[in-house]
C-alpha positions in Angstrom: -20.0 -10.9 -5.9 -18.9 -7.8 -4.0 -19.5 -4.6 -5.9 -16.7 -2.0 -6.2 -16.9 1.2 -4.3 -15.9 4.4 -6.1 -14.3 7.1 -4.1 -12.7 10.5 -5.0 -9.2 10.7 -3.7 -6.7 13.6 -3.7 -3.1 13.0 -4.5 -0.5 15.7 -5.4 -3.3 18.2 -4.9 -5.4 16.8 -7.8 -8.6 14.8 -7.5 -9.1 11.4 -9.1 -11.4 8.5 -8.6 -10.6 5.0 -7.6 -12.7 1.9 -7.5 -11.9 -0.8 -4.9 -14.0 -3.4 -3.1 -15.1 -2.5 0.4 -12.6 -5.0 1.9 -9.8 -3.3 -0.1 -10.8 0.1 1.3 -10.9 -1.3 4.8 -7.5 -2.9 4.3 -6.0 0.4 3.3 -7.6 2.2 6.2 -6.2 -0.5 8.6 -2.7 -0.2 7.1 -2.9 3.6 7.5 -3.9 3.4 11.1 -1.4 0.7 11.9 1.5 2.7 10.3 0.2 6.1 11.4 0.2 7.5 7.9 -2.5 9.3 6.0 -4.2 7.6 3.1 -3.2 10.5 0.8 0.5 10.2 1.8 0.4 6.4 1.4 -1.2 6.7 -2.1 1.4 9.3 -3.1 4.3 7.0 -1.9 2.8 4.1 -3.9 2.3 6.3 -7.0 5.9 7.6 -6.8 7.4 4.1 -6.6 5.1 2.0 -8.7 5.9 0.3 -12.0 4.8 2.7 -14.7 3.2 -0.1 -16.5 0.7 -0.6 -13.7 -2.1 1.9 -12.9 -2.5 3.4 -9.5 -5.4 1.2 -8.5 -3.6 -2.0 -9.5 -0.5 -0.8 -7.6 -2.5 -0.1 -4.5 -4.1 -3.6 -4.6 -0.6 -5.2 -5.1 0.8 -3.1 -2.3 -1.9 -4.2 0.1 -1.3 -7.9 -0.8 2.4 -7.6 -0.3 2.0 -5.6 3.0 -0.3 -8.3 4.5 1.8 -11.1 3.1 4.9 -9.6 4.8 3.0 -9.0 8.0 2.2 -12.7 8.4 5.5 -14.1 7.2 7.9 -14.7 10.0 11.2 -14.0 8.3 13.9 -14.4 10.9 16.4 -11.5 11.0 19.8 -12.5 9.8 23.0 -11.7 11.6 24.1 -9.5 8.7 21.1 -7.2 8.8 22.3 -3.7 9.2 19.1 -2.2 10.4 17.1 -2.8 13.6 13.9 -1.5 12.1 12.5 -2.2 8.7 9.5 0.0 7.7 6.7 -2.3 6.5 5.4 0.3 4.1 8.7 0.6 2.3 9.2 -3.2 2.3 5.8 -3.6 0.6 6.6 -0.8 -1.9 9.7 -2.6 -3.0 7.4 -5.3 -4.2 5.5 -3.1 -6.6 8.5 -1.7 -8.4 
């Protein structure tokens, strides 16, 4: 069994701790690099848009799953799509609300 790794993070200029498995931390770092966003900003976006019944750690786990699921699904763009670009971060955040 993989042990959880505790890290102190800063969101909204306050410090808190979060425990994720090493693979989960790696997934978050990969998403941040791929989307050119800081971990702090990503966590704040997730926190602002999460279901209030879920904690931040659970919301981040759910976000990561949805992000990766969306990245491997090949949803064809429909003719009535009004946007040429859909931001993968905001698409994944929709799933945690």
